[in-house]
N, CA, C and O atoms as a Tinker XYZ file with bonds, in Angstrom:
   376  protein
     1  N     27.913000  -25.619000  -50.281000    73     2
     2  CA    28.934000  -25.145000  -49.378000    64     1     3
     3  C     30.280000  -25.241000  -50.100000    63     2     4     5
     4  O     30.621000  -26.290000  -50.647000    81     3
     5  N     31.025000  -24.166000  -50.097000    73     3     6
     6  CA    32.279000  -24.103000  -50.843000    64     5     7
     7  C     33.409000  -24.849000  -50.145000    63     6     8     9
     8  O     33.488000  -24.891000  -48.918000    81     7
     9  N     34.272000  -25.432000  -50.954000    73     7    10
    10  CA    35.463000  -26.101000  -50.450000    64     9    11
    11  C     36.375000  -25.058000  -49.807000    63    10    12    13
    12  O     36.542000  -23.957000  -50.332000    81    11
    13  N     36.959000  -25.415000  -48.671000    73    11    14
    14  CA    37.831000  -24.486000  -47.953000    64    13    15
    15  C     39.196000  -24.367000  -48.634000    63    14    16    17
    16  O     39.681000  -25.307000  -49.263000    81    15
    17  N     39.796000  -23.195000  -48.493000    73    15    18
    18  CA    41.138000  -22.953000  -49.005000    64    17    19
    19  C     42.144000  -23.525000  -48.005000    63    18    20    21
    20  O     41.806000  -23.708000  -46.835000    81    19
    21  N     43.376000  -23.809000  -48.443000    73    19    22
    22  CA    44.383000  -24.392000  -47.545000    64    21    23
    23  C     44.574000  -23.628000  -46.236000    63    22    24    25
    24  O     44.697000  -24.251000  -45.182000    81    23
    25  N     44.600000  -22.314000  -46.274000    73    23    26
    26  CA    44.773000  -21.523000  -45.042000    64    25    27
    27  C     43.575000  -21.694000  -44.112000    63    26    28    29
    28  O     43.743000  -21.725000  -42.893000    81    27
    29  N     42.380000  -21.803000  -44.666000    73    27    30
    30  CA    41.176000  -22.011000  -43.852000    64    29    31
    31  C     41.197000  -23.392000  -43.198000    63    30    32    33
    32  O     40.790000  -23.549000  -42.047000    81    31
    33  N     41.672000  -24.382000  -43.937000    73    31    34
    34  CA    41.773000  -25.739000  -43.387000    64    33    35
    35  C     42.784000  -25.766000  -42.248000    63    34    36    37
    36  O     42.529000  -26.356000  -41.198000    81    35
    37  N     43.918000  -25.133000  -42.455000    73    35    38
    38  CA    44.954000  -25.081000  -41.418000    64    37    39
    39  C     44.413000  -24.429000  -40.146000    63    38    40    41
    40  O     44.661000  -24.914000  -39.042000    81    39
    41  N     43.687000  -23.345000  -40.301000    73    39    42
    42  CA    43.106000  -22.644000  -39.159000    64    41    43
    43  C     42.066000  -23.510000  -38.450000    63    42    44    45
    44  O     42.045000  -23.578000  -37.221000    81    43
    45  N     41.216000  -24.162000  -39.212000    73    43    46
    46  CA    40.175000  -25.017000  -38.630000    64    45    47
    47  C     40.795000  -26.215000  -37.905000    63    46    48    49
    48  O     40.315000  -26.604000  -36.840000    81    47
    49  N     41.846000  -26.797000  -38.466000    73    47    50
    50  CA    42.510000  -27.934000  -37.827000    64    49    51
    51  C     43.207000  -27.528000  -36.535000    63    50    52    53
    52  O     43.320000  -28.335000  -35.612000    81    51
    53  N     43.671000  -26.299000  -36.463000    73    51    54
    54  CA    44.328000  -25.819000  -35.246000    64    53    55
    55  C     43.361000  -25.844000  -34.062000    63    54    56    57
    56  O     43.783000  -25.972000  -32.913000    81    55
    57  N     42.065000  -25.721000  -34.347000    73    55    58
    58  CA    41.051000  -25.752000  -33.299000    64    57    59
    59  C     40.565000  -27.178000  -33.003000    63    58    60    61
    60  O     39.762000  -27.395000  -32.096000    81    59
    61  N     41.062000  -28.135000  -33.779000    73    59    62
    62  CA    40.716000  -29.556000  -33.595000    64    61    63
    63  C     42.007000  -30.380000  -33.591000    63    62    64    65
    64  O     42.245000  -31.153000  -34.518000    81    63
    65  N     42.833000  -30.224000  -32.568000    73    63    66
    66  CA    44.165000  -30.838000  -32.582000    64    65    67
    67  C     44.186000  -32.363000  -32.605000    63    66    68    69
    68  O     45.206000  -32.950000  -32.966000    81    67
    69  N     43.100000  -33.014000  -32.233000    73    67    70
    70  CA    43.082000  -34.475000  -32.243000    64    69    71
    71  C     42.688000  -35.047000  -33.607000    63    70    72    73
    72  O     42.745000  -36.260000  -33.811000    81    71
    73  N     42.294000  -34.189000  -34.527000    73    71    74
    74  CA    41.941000  -34.612000  -35.871000    64    73    75
    75  C     43.151000  -34.450000  -36.780000    63    74    76    77
    76  O     43.927000  -33.505000  -36.638000    81    75
    77  N     43.303000  -35.382000  -37.716000    73    75    78
    78  CA    44.421000  -35.367000  -38.653000    64    77    79
    79  C     43.891000  -35.266000  -40.073000    63    78    80    81
    80  O     42.846000  -35.823000  -40.410000    81    79
    81  N     44.634000  -34.545000  -40.893000    73    79    82
    82  CA    44.252000  -34.393000  -42.299000    64    81    83
    83  C     45.097000  -35.303000  -43.175000    63    82    84    85
    84  O     46.319000  -35.365000  -43.044000    81    83
    85  N     44.421000  -36.003000  -44.066000    73    83    86
    86  CA    45.077000  -36.786000  -45.102000    64    85    87
    87  C     44.406000  -36.410000  -46.412000    63    86    88    89
    88  O     43.313000  -36.887000  -46.718000    81    87
    89  N     45.054000  -35.568000  -47.173000    73    87    90
    90  CA    44.463000  -35.102000  -48.425000    64    89    91
    91  C     43.163000  -34.376000  -48.157000    63    90    92    93
    92  O     43.133000  -33.439000  -47.359000    81    91
    93  N     42.071000  -34.795000  -48.818000    73    91    94
    94  CA    40.792000  -34.109000  -48.669000    64    93    95
    95  C     39.927000  -34.636000  -47.519000    63    94    96    97
    96  O     38.713000  -34.432000  -47.515000    81    95
    97  N     40.547000  -35.314000  -46.543000    73    95    98
    98  CA    39.810000  -35.970000  -45.464000    64    97    99
    99  C     40.414000  -35.595000  -44.110000    63    98   100   101
   100  O     41.635000  -35.511000  -43.970000    81    99
   101  N     39.551000  -35.370000  -43.111000    73    99   102
   102  CA    40.012000  -35.269000  -41.727000    64   101   103
   103  C     39.489000  -36.490000  -40.990000    63   102   104   105
   104  O     38.386000  -36.965000  -41.259000    81   103
   105  N     40.292000  -36.997000  -40.052000    73   103   106
   106  CA    39.867000  -38.186000  -39.320000    64   105   107
   107  C     40.386000  -38.145000  -37.891000    63   106   108   109
   108  O     41.355000  -37.457000  -37.568000    81   107
   109  N     39.708000  -38.904000  -37.056000    73   107   110
   110  CA    40.106000  -39.045000  -35.654000    64   109   111
   111  C     39.700000  -40.426000  -35.180000    63   110   112   113
   112  O     38.644000  -40.940000  -35.550000    81   111
   113  N     40.556000  -41.022000  -34.353000    73   111   114
   114  CA    40.238000  -42.287000  -33.711000    64   113   115
   115  C     39.897000  -42.017000  -32.251000    63   114   116   117
   116  O     40.676000  -41.410000  -31.517000    81   115
   117  N     38.733000  -42.474000  -31.852000    73   115   118
   118  CA    38.249000  -42.347000  -30.479000    64   117   119
   119  C     38.424000  -43.698000  -29.795000    63   118   120   121
   120  O     38.150000  -44.736000  -30.398000    81   119
   121  N     38.877000  -43.695000  -28.544000    73   119   122
   122  CA    39.044000  -44.945000  -27.791000    64   121   123
   123  C     38.059000  -44.985000  -26.625000    63   122   124   125
   124  O     37.818000  -43.977000  -25.961000    81   123
   125  N     37.494000  -46.170000  -26.388000    73   123   126
   126  CA    36.498000  -46.367000  -25.334000    64   125   127
   127  C     36.884000  -47.547000  -24.465000    63   126   128   129
   128  O     37.809000  -48.289000  -24.793000    81   127
   129  N     36.175000  -47.723000  -23.352000    73   127   130
   130  CA    36.542000  -48.780000  -22.406000    64   129   131
   131  C     36.277000  -50.177000  -22.957000    63   130   132   133
   132  O     36.962000  -51.129000  -22.584000    81   131
   133  N     35.286000  -50.307000  -23.846000    73   131   134
   134  CA    34.966000  -51.615000  -24.400000    64   133   135
   135  C     34.120000  -51.457000  -25.663000    63   134   136   137
   136  O     33.818000  -50.347000  -26.101000    81   135
   137  N     33.753000  -52.594000  -26.228000    73   135   138
   138  CA    32.987000  -52.607000  -27.470000    64   137   139
   139  C     31.610000  -51.966000  -27.305000    63   138   140   141
   140  O     31.155000  -51.232000  -28.182000    81   139
   141  N     30.963000  -52.237000  -26.206000    73   139   142
   142  CA    29.622000  -51.687000  -25.974000    64   141   143
   143  C     29.670000  -50.157000  -25.934000    63   142   144   145
   144  O     28.814000  -49.494000  -26.518000    81   143
   145  N     30.658000  -49.604000  -25.253000    73   143   146
   146  CA    30.795000  -48.145000  -25.189000    64   145   147
   147  C     31.107000  -47.566000  -26.573000    63   146   148   149
   148  O     30.612000  -46.497000  -26.929000    81   147
   149  N     31.924000  -48.274000  -27.342000    73   147   150
   150  CA    32.244000  -47.823000  -28.698000    64   149   151
   151  C     30.986000  -47.801000  -29.568000    63   150   152   153
   152  O     30.769000  -46.862000  -30.334000    81   151
   153  N     30.168000  -48.836000  -29.445000    73   151   154
   154  CA    28.948000  -48.903000  -30.250000    64   153   155
   155  C     27.925000  -47.851000  -29.819000    63   154   156   157
   156  O     27.191000  -47.317000  -30.649000    81   155
   157  N     27.882000  -47.562000  -28.539000    73   155   158
   158  CA    26.990000  -46.495000  -28.056000    64   157   159
   159  C     27.394000  -45.163000  -28.702000    63   158   160   161
   160  O     26.540000  -44.390000  -29.137000    81   159
   161  N     28.704000  -44.907000  -28.758000    73   159   162
   162  CA    29.202000  -43.690000  -29.410000    64   161   163
   163  C     28.836000  -43.681000  -30.893000    63   162   164   165
   164  O     28.384000  -42.662000  -31.415000    81   163
   165  N     29.029000  -44.801000  -31.566000    73   163   166
   166  CA    28.726000  -44.878000  -33.004000    64   165   167
   167  C     27.248000  -44.567000  -33.256000    63   166   168   169
   168  O     26.921000  -43.816000  -34.174000    81   167
   169  N     26.371000  -45.133000  -32.457000    73   167   170
   170  CA    24.941000  -44.885000  -32.643000    64   169   171
   171  C     24.581000  -43.424000  -32.402000    63   170   172   173
   172  O     23.763000  -42.857000  -33.127000    81   171
   173  N     25.189000  -42.815000  -31.386000    73   171   174
   174  CA    24.937000  -41.393000  -31.121000    64   173   175
   175  C     25.531000  -40.528000  -32.235000    63   174   176   177
   176  O     24.924000  -39.537000  -32.640000    81   175
   177  N     26.712000  -40.898000  -32.730000    73   175   178
   178  CA    27.340000  -40.158000  -33.833000    64   177   179
   179  C     26.489000  -40.260000  -35.097000    63   178   180   181
   180  O     26.380000  -39.301000  -35.861000    81   179
   181  N     25.892000  -41.425000  -35.309000    73   179   182
   182  CA    25.029000  -41.612000  -36.479000    64   181   183
   183  C     23.829000  -40.671000  -36.430000    63   182   184   185
   184  O     23.422000  -40.129000  -37.458000    81   183
   185  N     23.266000  -40.476000  -35.248000    73   183   186
   186  CA    22.127000  -39.557000  -35.107000    64   185   187
   187  C     22.551000  -38.120000  -35.404000    63   186   188   189
   188  O     21.825000  -37.383000  -36.071000    81   187
   189  N     23.735000  -37.718000  -34.908000    73   187   190
   190  CA    24.237000  -36.373000  -35.209000    64   189   191
   191  C     24.474000  -36.207000  -36.708000    63   190   192   193
   192  O     24.127000  -35.182000  -37.294000    81   191
   193  N     25.064000  -37.218000  -37.311000    73   191   194
   194  CA    25.362000  -37.164000  -38.745000    64   193   195
   195  C     24.073000  -37.077000  -39.571000    63   194   196   197
   196  O     23.990000  -36.308000  -40.528000    81   195
   197  N     23.099000  -37.853000  -39.199000    73   195   198
   198  CA    21.823000  -37.840000  -39.921000    64   197   199
   199  C     21.141000  -36.477000  -39.794000    63   198   200   201
   200  O     20.584000  -35.966000  -40.765000    81   199
   201  N     21.186000  -35.890000  -38.596000    73   199   202
   202  CA    20.584000  -34.576000  -38.385000    64   201   203
   203  C     21.302000  -33.505000  -39.212000    63   202   204   205
   204  O     20.677000  -32.553000  -39.680000    81   203
   205  N     22.615000  -33.667000  -39.388000    73   203   206
   206  CA    23.396000  -32.697000  -40.179000    64   205   207
   207  C     23.354000  -33.030000  -41.670000    63   206   208   209
   208  O     23.816000  -32.245000  -42.499000    81   207
   209  N     22.804000  -34.188000  -42.005000    73   207   210
   210  CA    22.778000  -34.703000  -43.369000    64   209   211
   211  C     24.190000  -34.693000  -43.958000    63   210   212   213
   212  O     24.423000  -34.258000  -45.086000    81   211
   213  N     25.127000  -35.197000  -43.131000    73   211   214
   214  CA    26.545000  -35.261000  -43.503000    64   213   215
   215  C     27.122000  -36.482000  -42.794000    63   214   216   217
   216  O     27.212000  -36.506000  -41.567000    81   215
   217  N     27.509000  -37.482000  -43.557000    73   215   218
   218  CA    27.791000  -38.795000  -42.984000    64   217   219
   219  C     29.274000  -39.154000  -43.082000    63   218   220   221
   220  O     29.850000  -39.129000  -44.170000    81   219
   221  N     29.890000  -39.488000  -41.950000    73   219   222
   222  CA    31.308000  -39.870000  -41.963000    64   221   223
   223  C     31.488000  -41.320000  -42.400000    63   222   224   225
   224  O     30.556000  -42.123000  -42.356000    81   223
   225  N     32.706000  -41.629000  -42.821000    73   223   226
   226  CA    33.093000  -43.029000  -42.950000    64   225   227
   227  C     33.422000  -43.477000  -41.527000    63   226   228   229
   228  O     34.060000  -42.744000  -40.771000    81   227
   229  N     32.988000  -44.674000  -41.170000    73   227   230
   230  CA    33.165000  -45.172000  -39.806000    64   229   231
   231  C     33.876000  -46.514000  -39.846000    63   230   232   233
   232  O     33.467000  -47.429000  -40.561000    81   231
   233  N     34.953000  -46.618000  -39.062000    73   231   234
   234  CA    35.684000  -47.871000  -38.904000    64   233   235
   235  C     35.649000  -48.247000  -37.423000    63   234   236   237
   236  O     36.081000  -47.470000  -36.571000    81   235
   237  N     35.137000  -49.432000  -37.120000    73   235   238
   238  CA    34.988000  -49.874000  -35.731000    64   237   239
   239  C     35.934000  -51.043000  -35.477000    63   238   240   241
   240  O     35.928000  -52.035000  -36.206000    81   239
   241  N     36.745000  -50.906000  -34.430000    73   239   242
   242  CA    37.675000  -51.960000  -34.002000    64   241   243
   243  C     37.541000  -52.130000  -32.505000    63   242   244   245
   244  O     38.061000  -51.304000  -31.755000    81   243
   245  N     36.883000  -53.141000  -32.050000    73   243   246
   246  CA    36.591000  -53.445000  -30.656000    64   245   247
   247  C     36.298000  -52.195000  -29.842000    63   246   248   249
   248  O     35.130000  -51.825000  -29.726000    81   247
   249  N     37.305000  -51.517000  -29.265000    73   247   250
   250  CA    37.035000  -50.334000  -28.441000    64   249   251
   251  C     37.472000  -49.036000  -29.109000    63   250   252   253
   252  O     37.535000  -47.994000  -28.456000    81   251
   253  N     37.771000  -49.091000  -30.394000    73   251   254
   254  CA    38.205000  -47.902000  -31.116000    64   253   255
   255  C     37.277000  -47.630000  -32.302000    63   254   256   257
   256  O     36.857000  -48.543000  -33.013000    81   255
   257  N     36.977000  -46.358000  -32.486000    73   255   258
   258  CA    36.127000  -45.932000  -33.591000    64   257   259
   259  C     36.851000  -44.807000  -34.321000    63   258   260   261
   260  O     37.213000  -43.798000  -33.715000    81   259
   261  N     37.059000  -44.981000  -35.612000    73   259   262
   262  CA    37.658000  -43.928000  -36.423000    64   261   263
   263  C     36.573000  -43.326000  -37.307000    63   262   264   265
   264  O     35.870000  -44.031000  -38.031000    81   263
   265  N     36.459000  -42.008000  -37.228000    73   263   266
   266  CA    35.529000  -41.267000  -38.077000    64   265   267
   267  C     36.346000  -40.466000  -39.087000    63   266   268   269
   268  O     37.351000  -39.851000  -38.731000    81   267
   269  N     35.917000  -40.476000  -40.329000    73   267   270
   270  CA    36.587000  -39.723000  -41.389000    64   269   271
   271  C     35.553000  -38.864000  -42.105000    63   270   272   273
   272  O     34.478000  -39.338000  -42.472000    81   271
   273  N     35.894000  -37.601000  -42.296000    73   271   274
   274  CA    34.965000  -36.642000  -42.901000    64   273   275
   275  C     35.569000  -35.963000  -44.123000    63   274   276   277
   276  O     36.749000  -35.613000  -44.141000    81   275
   277  N     34.749000  -35.787000  -45.124000    73   275   278
   278  CA    35.031000  -34.979000  -46.302000    64   277   279
   279  C     33.685000  -34.657000  -46.933000    63   278   280   281
   280  O     32.693000  -35.340000  -46.677000    81   279
   281  N     33.653000  -33.633000  -47.746000    73   279   282
   282  CA    32.403000  -33.294000  -48.442000    64   281   283
   283  C     32.558000  -33.725000  -49.894000    63   282   284   285
   284  O     33.111000  -32.994000  -50.716000    81   283
   285  N     32.066000  -34.916000  -50.199000    73   283   286
   286  CA    32.232000  -35.490000  -51.530000    64   285   287
   287  C     31.688000  -34.591000  -52.630000    63   286   288   289
   288  O     32.297000  -34.468000  -53.693000    81   287
   289  N     30.551000  -33.966000  -52.381000    73   287   290
   290  CA    29.925000  -33.135000  -53.418000    64   289   291
   291  C     30.776000  -31.920000  -53.775000    63   290   292   293
   292  O     30.629000  -31.360000  -54.862000    81   291
   293  N     31.661000  -31.511000  -52.872000    73   291   294
   294  CA    32.531000  -30.355000  -53.130000    64   293   295
   295  C     33.960000  -30.782000  -53.473000    63   294   296   297
   296  O     34.790000  -29.950000  -53.838000    81   295
   297  N     34.235000  -32.062000  -53.356000    73   295   298
   298  CA    35.564000  -32.559000  -53.698000    64   297   299
   299  C     36.635000  -32.203000  -52.677000    63   298   300   301
   300  O     37.807000  -32.070000  -53.029000    81   299
   301  N     36.243000  -32.048000  -51.411000    73   299   302
   302  CA    37.222000  -31.723000  -50.378000    64   301   303
   303  C     36.553000  -31.306000  -49.090000    63   302   304   305
   304  O     35.389000  -31.617000  -48.836000    81   303
   305  N     37.317000  -30.592000  -48.283000    73   303   306
   306  CA    36.839000  -30.193000  -46.960000    64   305   307
   307  C     36.061000  -28.890000  -47.003000    63   306   308   309
   308  O     36.430000  -27.946000  -47.703000    81   307
   309  N     34.972000  -28.860000  -46.236000    73   307   310
   310  CA    34.142000  -27.664000  -46.112000    64   309   311
   311  C     33.912000  -27.376000  -44.630000    63   310   312   313
   312  O     34.325000  -28.153000  -43.770000    81   311
   313  N     33.262000  -26.274000  -44.342000    73   311   314
   314  CA    32.918000  -25.933000  -42.956000    64   313   315
   315  C     32.096000  -27.041000  -42.314000    63   314   316   317
   316  O     32.201000  -27.295000  -41.114000    81   315
   317  N     31.281000  -27.692000  -43.124000    73   315   318
   318  CA    30.413000  -28.755000  -42.623000    64   317   319
   319  C     31.220000  -29.878000  -41.959000    63   318   320   321
   320  O     30.798000  -30.430000  -40.943000    81   319
   321  N     32.370000  -30.210000  -42.529000    73   319   322
   322  CA    33.215000  -31.265000  -41.960000    64   321   323
   323  C     33.716000  -30.879000  -40.574000    63   322   324   325
   324  O     33.691000  -31.688000  -39.647000    81   323
   325  N     34.167000  -29.648000  -40.442000    73   323   326
   326  CA    34.710000  -29.191000  -39.171000    64   325   327
   327  C     33.618000  -28.979000  -38.120000    63   326   328   329
   328  O     33.846000  -29.205000  -36.932000    81   327
   329  N     32.449000  -28.549000  -38.553000    73   327   330
   330  CA    31.326000  -28.402000  -37.621000    64   329   331
   331  C     30.941000  -29.757000  -37.036000    63   330   332   333
   332  O     30.715000  -29.878000  -35.832000    81   331
   333  N     30.869000  -30.766000  -37.885000    73   331   334
   334  CA    30.498000  -32.093000  -37.413000    64   333   335
   335  C     31.611000  -32.709000  -36.559000    63   334   336   337
   336  O     31.327000  -33.403000  -35.583000    81   335
   337  N     32.853000  -32.464000  -36.913000    73   335   338
   338  CA    33.975000  -32.960000  -36.108000    64   337   339
   339  C     33.887000  -32.417000  -34.676000    63   338   340   341
   340  O     34.117000  -33.155000  -33.718000    81   339
   341  N     33.558000  -31.138000  -34.533000    73   339   342
   342  CA    33.416000  -30.550000  -33.201000    64   341   343
   343  C     32.275000  -31.213000  -32.433000    63   342   344   345
   344  O     32.384000  -31.423000  -31.225000    81   343
   345  N     31.191000  -31.542000  -33.115000    73   343   346
   346  CA    30.073000  -32.214000  -32.456000    64   345   347
   347  C     30.472000  -33.617000  -32.009000    63   346   348   349
   348  O     30.070000  -34.061000  -30.934000    81   347
   349  N     31.251000  -34.310000  -32.817000    73   347   350
   350  CA    31.714000  -35.642000  -32.437000    64   349   351
   351  C     32.641000  -35.558000  -31.228000    63   350   352   353
   352  O     32.569000  -36.399000  -30.331000    81   351
   353  N     33.511000  -34.547000  -31.197000    73   351   354
   354  CA    34.387000  -34.359000  -30.035000    64   353   355
   355  C     33.570000  -34.137000  -28.761000    63   354   356   357
   356  O     33.860000  -34.724000  -27.719000    81   355
   357  N     32.566000  -33.301000  -28.853000    73   355   358
   358  CA    31.717000  -33.015000  -27.693000    64   357   359
   359  C     30.983000  -34.282000  -27.256000    63   358   360   361
   360  O     30.857000  -34.546000  -26.061000    81   359
   361  N     30.509000  -35.048000  -28.201000    73   359   362
   362  CA    29.822000  -36.304000  -27.898000    64   361   363
   363  C     30.749000  -37.264000  -27.140000    63   362   364   365
   364  O     30.328000  -37.909000  -26.179000    81   363
   365  N     31.988000  -37.353000  -27.568000    73   363   366
   366  CA    32.937000  -38.265000  -26.937000    64   365   367
   367  C     33.261000  -37.853000  -25.498000    63   366   368   369
   368  O     33.577000  -38.699000  -24.662000    81   367
   369  N     33.182000  -36.559000  -25.218000    73   367   370
   370  CA    33.458000  -36.077000  -23.862000    64   369   371
   371  C     32.319000  -36.399000  -22.914000    63   370   372   373
   372  O     32.482000  -36.420000  -21.694000    81   371
   373  N     31.154000  -36.650000  -23.512000    73   371   374
   374  CA    30.006000  -37.018000  -22.681000    64   373   375
   375  C     29.219000  -35.857000  -22.311000    63   374   376
   376  O     28.215000  -35.989000  -21.611000    81   375
């Protein structure tokens, strides 16, 4: 999967306003009512990531979970990152 061009990244991010770009990575912090709810989300996100064979970096802080995506094999962002970000957003909505 080819690395996206800057204009493509800008367009894709416009459709994911809660995600932020830092260099070759997009990330979002999700907030939950408590640790148990955060862990339930992490486990469900792990299943989505495994099915997509594309794994985010995950940072867990009590009721907050930060997911960070990039395509290491391509050296930056690809469609795969944005597709998975949308799935994580849908998962968080329930």
